[in-house]
Each structure stands twice: as C-alpha cells, then as structure tokens.
N, C-alpha and C positions, 0 to 999 in steps of 0.2 A: 597444280595445273594452271597453265596460263589462261587468263580469262579474256585476253585480247588477241584477235587474229588480225594481222596486217596483210592485206592483199595488195601485192605490188605488181603493177603492169610494167614490165621492163621495156616494152616497146613504145610506151607513151612518150610524148614530147620528142618524137623522132629518135627514140632510143636513149635519150639523155637521162631518163628516169633510172635506168640501170646503173649509170655512172653516179647518180646522186644518192642511190639507195644506201651505201655505207655511211654517208653523212647523216641521213635521216635516221638510220638505225642507231647510230651513236647518240643522237639527240634524244630518241625515245628511251634509251638505256639510262642516260644521265638524268632524265626526268623521273626515273624510278618506275617506268612502265614495263611490266613483264609481258613480252610479246612472243607470239609465234608468227613467223613470216612465211608466206607462200607466194611464189612468183607464178603469174599466169603464163601460159604458152600459146594461147589462142583465144578466139572469140568464144564467149560464154563461160570461160573458165572461172571468172570471178563470181558468177552466179552459182555455179556448181560448188565451188569452195566455200562460199558463204552459207549456202543451204546445208551442206554436210556438217559444217562446224556448229551450226545452231542445233541441228537435229540429233547428231550423234556424239558431239563432244561437249555440249553444254556451254559453248562460247556465247557470251552475251554482249561483247563489244567488237564490232568489225570496223576496221579503219582501211579506207581505200587510199592507195598511193598511186596517183595517176591523174587522168583528166576526167571530164564529165562522163565520157563513155564508160570508164572503169567504175566510177561511182554509180552510174545507172545499173550496171551489172550487179554490183553489191546490193543496191536497193532491191532489185528484182529477186535476189537470193533470200531476202528477208520475208518474202511472201510466197504463197503457192496459190495464186489466184485470189481475187477479191481484195477487200480492204483491211483484213485482219492479218497482222504480222504473225510469223511462226511462233514468236514469244513476245509477251507484253513488256518484258523488261529489257528489250534490245536497245543498244546505243550504236549509232552509226557515226563515223568520223571521216574526215577527208584531210589528207595532206596534199595540196594541189601540186600536180606536176604533169601537165598535159598540154595538148595543142591549143585547146580553147580555154579551159579553166574559168567558165562563166558562173557556175553556181556559187562559187566562193563569195562573189559580190553580194548575193542576196543575204548572206548571214555574216558578212564581215570577217571571213576566215583568214588567218594569217598564212602567208606563203613561206615565211622563214621556218625552217625545220625546228629550230629551238623553240620559237614562239608557238608553233603548232603542237609540239610535244608538251609544253607547259599547259596549254589549253586542255589537252586530253587528260593530263595528270590532275587538273583541277576538278574534273568531274562535272563541269558546268554543261548543261544541255538545254535545248529548246525543243518543244513538241512542234514538228513541222508537218505540213500537208504533203500528201503524195498523190500523184495523178495515176489514173488507171485507164488504159486504152483497150477497148474490146473490138475485135474484128469479126466479120460475119462467119469465118471458119471456126470460131470458138477460141482462138488464141487471144491472149492478153499480154500486155506489156505495161509495166509501171514506169513512171518517170518522176523526177523530183524537181526538175528545172523548167523545161519548156518542151512542148510538143507542137509541131506545126506541119502544115501541108502546103504544097505549091512550090514556089521558088526556093523556100527554105529546105524542103525535102530534096530538091535537085542539088542544091549546094552541098548538103550533107553527103549525098551520094558521091559527088565529085571529089570532095575533100577526102573521103574514106578511100576512094580509088587511088588518089595521089599518095595517101599515107601508106597504103600497101605496096606502092611502087617505090617507097623510100624517098618521098619528096623532102627537100632540104630545109625550106623555111618553116617556121613554126608560128603558132599563135595568130595574132592579128593579121600578119602579112599573108598567111595562107588563106584565111577566110575572106579577107578583103579582095585579094586577087581572084579567087574563085567566084566570089559574089559578083564582081564587076563583069567577069567573062560570061557568067550565066545570065546576067541582066541583058546582055546584048542579043541573046537568042530566045529567051523564055517568053512564052505568050500566056496571057491570062486564061483562066478556066471558069466555066459557069458552074457554080456550086449551090447546093441547097443546104442551109444551116438551120439547126434547131437549137436555141439557147434557152434552157429551162422551159421548153415547150413552145417558145415563140419561133415560128418558121420565117426565114428570110431567104431571098434569092439574090445572089450577087455574082457578078463576074469579077474575079479577084486575082491578084498576083499571089497572095498568100493569106493564110489564116493561122495566127499564132495563139496557142493556148498556153498562157504563161502562169507558172507558179513562182518563178524567180524573175528577176528584172533584166538580166543580160543574156545574150546568146551571140553566136557567130564570132567569137573571139573578141568580145568587148563592146558589141553593139547594145545600146540601152533600149532594146525593143519595147519593153514594158516597164518603164521607169517607176511606176507607182505600184507594181505588183509586190505583194507580201506573201512569203511562203508559209504563213501561219494564221491567215485570216479566214480560212474556209471557203475561199472564192478564187476562181481563175480570173485573170485579166485576159480578155479575148481581143486581140488586135487584128482587125480586118483591113487589109490593104487592097483597095480596088485596083482594077487593071489600070496601068499607067504607062505612058510612053517610055521608050528606052532612054531618051534624053532626060525626062523627068525623074526616072529611077536613078540615073547616075548622079544627077544634081542633089537627090535626097540622101545619098549615102552619108555625107558628113553629118547630117542631122541625126542619123541613127546613132552615131557615137556620142552625140550630145544629149540625146533623148528629147529633142525638140520636134521630131517628125510628127508627133501626135497632133500638132496644130495644123497639119496639112489637110486640105479638104478631102483627099483620097483615103485618109486614115480614119477609121472608126473604132472606138474602144467600148466594149461591153464587159460586164461582170456576170459570171454564171457559175453554177455548180455542175451542170451537165450539158454537154454539147454533142450533137450529132452532126456529122459532116458527110455529105454524099455528093457525087458528081451529078449534074443535071443529065437527063436522058440524052444519049448520043455524044456526051462529052468524055474525053479521055481522063480517067481518074488520075489526079496528081499524086506524086510520091509523098509519103508520110515519114516524118522522123521524130524520134524522141531523144532528147539530150544529145543531139548531134549524131545519132546513129540512125541510118535509114532502115526502116523496118517493114515497109510495105506500101500499100496505096489505100486511099479512101475507097469505100466507106468505112467509117469508124465511129465509135461512141466513146467519149472521154468523160470520165467522172472523177470527182475529187474525193479523197479519203482524208477527212479533217484530222489533223494532229496524229497521224498514223505512226510516225516514227519519232523517237528521241534522237536528236542530232547534237553532237558535241560542237557547241558554238558559244560565242560570248552573248551575255544577256543584254 
C-alpha cells in the first residue's frame, strides 16, 4: 500500500498546476516515491482527503502540490481541533505551485520538482509549529505560515475573488496590485489586543501573527520569524496615511519596514484580537485564505507537525 498521498490542487497558480502535474509526478516516480495522487475539485477538498487518508487508510505522509491555501487545507486535515495531530508519526510536505507560495521561504523548500522529490525521498524532516485560531462560535482553523487581520484580510478576500473569476496574473503581481488598490481605500480600525495576557489598545492598519517570514506573494512581513521556535512574531502596523502606506510597500519586500515608527513587533504564544466597542470588526485570514472576522484567539502548537524540509 502506498504510504504517501499527494494532494494536487489543479486550480492553483491560475490552473498551471494541472499542466505541471505530469512533470511533478514523473519526478516523484524517478525519486522512488510510491504515491497515490488525488486532485481537489473545490474548497475544503484537501482537508477532507487528508483526514480520510490518515484515519481510514493509514497514510502517514501527505504532500501538497499547490500554494499556501492548499497547504493550509492539508495542515487542517492533520488535526481535528486542538494542538494534537491525528497521528504522531505524520509527515507533511509541499511542492510549491501556487499564486503566493510564501511558506516555502520559511523552510528553504525547493521549487524545482526534481529537487523537491529528492528532498521527500531523503526523509529529512523538521518539527514545526502550527497556529490555531479559535472563533467565538466554536469553530477553529489551523495555520502554518501567517494569520492576520485588517488590510491583510481585505487583500486576501480580494485576491480570492479575483482567483475565482480567473484573473490572469500570478504571484507577486497579483498581491502587489491588489495591495496597492486596497491601500487607497482602507481605513484603520480600533482594536484591543492581548499578548500573553498584556492588553494594549491600538488603531491599526493590520495585525500580523507570523509563524513564517513571508506573505502576500513575497513580502518579508516578519523577516525574523522562525517556524520552530515556539513563538509567534506579532507585527502591529499602526494606522498610516495612504501616501505613507504606498511609500512603505518596497520596504515590505526588503524586510526593512520594521524600522518604521508605525511598526511594532512583539513575540507571544497566545494572542486575543477584538474590535473596540462600536468599531467594525476587520476581516481575518489564515495563510492567504479569508476565514471570517475578529474577535479571535490565536495560540501556538509548538513542534506539532513534522515537515519535509532541509535541516
């Protein structure tokens, strides 16, 4: 029986993943990896396929082929609420092929199919942290890269709408264009934050809870974040003028925005985010997928998953 399930999102990267899949499959075969491949057909499929493979078929290695959204669904399929995975001997892998492709930066994952296949064949893994977002209605969502609210949630919502309409450009071009357009209309929100029990009030453009370093198609939002240190890097961006926001965009790609006086970085294990009384709750997203609005509680699950990655 195959012990590796490859979950392929054929719609990722504007549909180019479907065309790339035969090349990726050949690379996996040449590396000697016995795989069963399943293609997703809609939102949530990767989570369902992953969970079923673990529970009923004894699969212990799940490889996502797609972008950060596909990986997020696979990660969520490894859990059923809480910080304990469905099996302690699970390995998750990623062959990047998506619109954003940001988490690969955190672990130095190769994008070349042959190199990615050889990495999987080597069996090399790292224990990585996983984030857990809990909403007041009792629903939860795991993430492996970044969760954020504010303008980031709005950008994620607009990018996903564009994706469903079949927008042509991919990657950095999509996120940059949508980010600039959103900056021209977005207004800051008054939020109440609690970081490991310390309560602070801020009028913010966004709050980014980072396990990985990159988001938004290559922006180095949290350049010092490590996915295996048991802590989130929390980047708080104060309300800023539209002109100031536009001027700061190039610094996001270089990771030098942390020196700006409107940017504050904290490290924490648990974060509560709520809108101030009378304020419109901002949108919330995880790994580039818009999932609701604040309030939310974000907790870290230290070393919860083994990830196929270079040491």
